[in-house]
N, C-alpha and C positions, 0 to 999 in steps of 0.2 A: 619728217610721220612715216612715211613711206616703208622710206628705206629703214627705217627703225622696227617698223611690220614685220617687214620681210628678212630682218633677222630674229626675228619673236622666236618665230614661226618654222625657220630652217633648227633653230637651240632645240625647241620644243620637235622638230623631228627626230634629230643625232639624236636626243634623247630616249625614245622609241626606239627605237634602232638597235642604242647600244644597250635596253635593257635585255633585251633575248640574248644579245651575245654573250653577256653575262652570267645571264642563266646558261650555256649553253656551255661557258668553262668550268659549272661545279665539276669537279675528276678528284680521287683518291691514285695514290701509287700503293699496287700490293705486290709486296717482293715474295715470289713464288719460285718454288722448284720447277726445271727442266721440266716434266715429266705429265705436268698440266698445259706446257704449250706446247709441247712435243708431241703431246697424243693427242692438240686438238678438240681438247675441254676447252680449255676458254673462247677457244674461235664459237664452240657453240655455245656455252651460258652467257657467255658476258652481252652478248646483243641484247638479250631477254633482259638483263638486270638493267640497262642501259634505258630501252623503250620505258620499262616500269618508274625507272626514279629518276629519270635524267642527268643521272648524276656517273659521269664515264670512269673506264680503268688503265690505267698505264700500268701493263705489267711489265718490274723487273724479275727478267729468271733467270734463276740461277742453285746453285746444289740448294739445298735447307743451309746446312751451313753457313755460306755464306750471306741468302738469303735473309737471317737468324740477324748476322750482323750489318748490314744494314738496316734492318731496325732497330736494332742496339744504335746506332747514330743515329737513325732519330728519322731518314730520308724515305719512310716507307708508313702508310698508315696503318695496312693493314700484314703481316706474315701469313702464308697463307701456306703450308710445309709440312712434314712425313715424316718427323725421328721424333718420338715421343717422350725420351730422356730428352733433349734437347731443347724441345718444346719446355717441357719443364721447370727444366733450369732458368730459361730465357723470364716467365715467368718470377719464377722465384726471386729471378736477381732484382725483377724493380722493373726490367722492359718491356712487359707485354701485359695485358687482361683477360682477363672475361676466358680464354681457349674453350671456342667449344669443337668438340667432334662435327665433323663434313662428310667424310665418303672412305669408303673403304676400297681397292685391288688388294694381288700379291705380287708376289717379285716370282718370276720362273727363273731356274738355270739354263741359261744356252747355251749351246753349242754344238760343234762340227757334227755332221751325220755317221762318221767317220768314226766319232767317239773311244777318241786312243787309252780318257780316264777309264771306261767300261762304266758310267755311270746313269745310261739311259733307261729311263722306267722306272730307275727309283725313286722311291716316297720323302727320305732320310736326306735332305739339305749338307746338313754338316759334313756327314760322312762322304760325297760330294765332293765336299772342299777339299778333304783332308785326301781323297783319291788322286786329284786332281795333281795334289801337289807334292807327293807321292809319286806319280810319272811326270812330274815335271813337264807339263801338258800343257801352253799355251791358255793364260789366260790373261783379259783384257781388263784395267779396272778405270775408275770414274778418275779414283785418285781426287776428288774435288771436296771432301767433307760431304757429301751430297746424305739426304736421307741414304739410298743407295748403296751406297759406299761406306758408311756405317755399319749397314747390314751387313757387307758383305766381310770386314773389318770381324762384326760379328760373329759369322760363323766357320773366317779362320781361327778362330781364338778360344771359340769350342771344338774345335777339333786339337787344338792344339799345337798350330801354325800358325809361324810368325812368315806371313808372307812378303814380306817386305826381303828376307833373306834371299831371296830371288827376285831381287829386282835387278832389273835388264837384261834376264835372264827369260828365264819360262813367265814371270808376273811382272805384265805392262801397263806404268799409270799413261791415262791418257789429259788427264787435269780437264776431261770436258763434258758434257749437257748427257743426257740417256742415248742422243739420238749419232751423235760424232763417235761415241766408247761403239756403238753397236755400229756404226761404218766400220771401221778399224778390226774389230771383233769379225767379221763378215772379209776386210780384207786380210789375216793374219787367219783365220778358222782355226779363230780360238773359242776358249769358253766363255763366257759373261754373265756376268748378272743384270738383270733388266726385272722396272716395274713393268706387267703385260701389257699394261693403256698403251705405252709405249709404243714395245714389241707388237703390238696390230697390228698400229699405223704406220710401223716400220717396213719399206718395199725389199729396200737391197738387202736379205735377206741373206746373199751369194746361196752356201751349203747350209746356212747355221736351223737349230732348227731345236721347240720344244725339252730338254732333256729328263728335267728334274721339276714337276709344281704338288701340290697337292700338299704339303708340310707346311703345320700347325705352323710353325718359326716365320713361315715366308707371310705370315699376313700386312698389310701394308696400308694404317691408319693416317689418314690425314689430317689438318686441325687445323682451322683459323685464330688470331688472336691479334686482338685488336690493339697496337703500340703504346703503352701507355700513355697520355700524355699527362700524364703529374711530370713527368720526366722530359716528355718533347713536348712544352704548350702549345708548339707549330702545328701539332694534329687534328688530322681532319675528322675527331671523334663522330658528329653523329653521321657525317657520309659513312665514314666506315664500320660504322655499330648496323649504317641501314644497312650495308654490304650482307656484313658477316649474317645479322639477322633474313632480308634473301635467299644467305646462301640454304639456311637450317631451317627454311620455312621450307611448308606444298611444296608452293613453287618452282623452289630452287631445289630442293629435294629434286620433280619431278623431274627439271630440265638435267638435271646430272644423272640422274638413270633412263633418262631416250639416247643419252650418247650415247650411237655406236658405231661398229666400224665388221660392217660383212654379215650382220644381223648380231652381234655377239656383242652384251651391253661391255666397256671396258670400266665402268666405276658406279660403287655401290653404295647410295644413301644409308648417313651414319646416326643423323644426328639427333639427341637426346632432350629431348622437349620438355 
């Protein structure tokens, strides 16, 4: 009898200990851009979300195109990216639902202070891209199907330039995230399109500086989308919605706005509620 009682007590104790462990296992996967991670934004806001909800967030940081592919395969619960045309296509094809505006920042054209293409101080990003191509000044492209890469290709197209014609010469594709692309540009003393958030958090600037900014075409919005549970039933719908709802809530928007480097705000809340 005593042995049986001891066994029952041990079983009850293990059940009590296991319950919190299972609660702590609540987590979601968010496929997002390298800019949200490498800028430090996620390190700032995700602990606040987890503390409030008990939901842990595992981030898969890729270019936007790759992040959307992760969502298409059902390997994420939420995608949080910045290429509106690609996002709308993702939803229209039935891979995602309930896209929400979350925040924005802007792109900046970074380049060497010597500025061989003579674009510094200008406000016309398309004219600047045309000047870089004409001068055949070194330009580093992420080449990774990211939102930044998509914007870069759009600016070259608007300038009537096919940059891939210069591939291997003045136009260098890295196939990497924003941080590594900036490192390559610093090493090469080359031009590169960057999101402002990652640029502000970037330390290895070398002789690089922001040369073109302020063009309305450099506006860079971010959206969050729930991966469609009708297509992928294993998606953690409730937890994913909780994350998106928090991002667009006053608390989440305040957390985004409070992230600063050197007193400068990196991202600006943009939720439409």
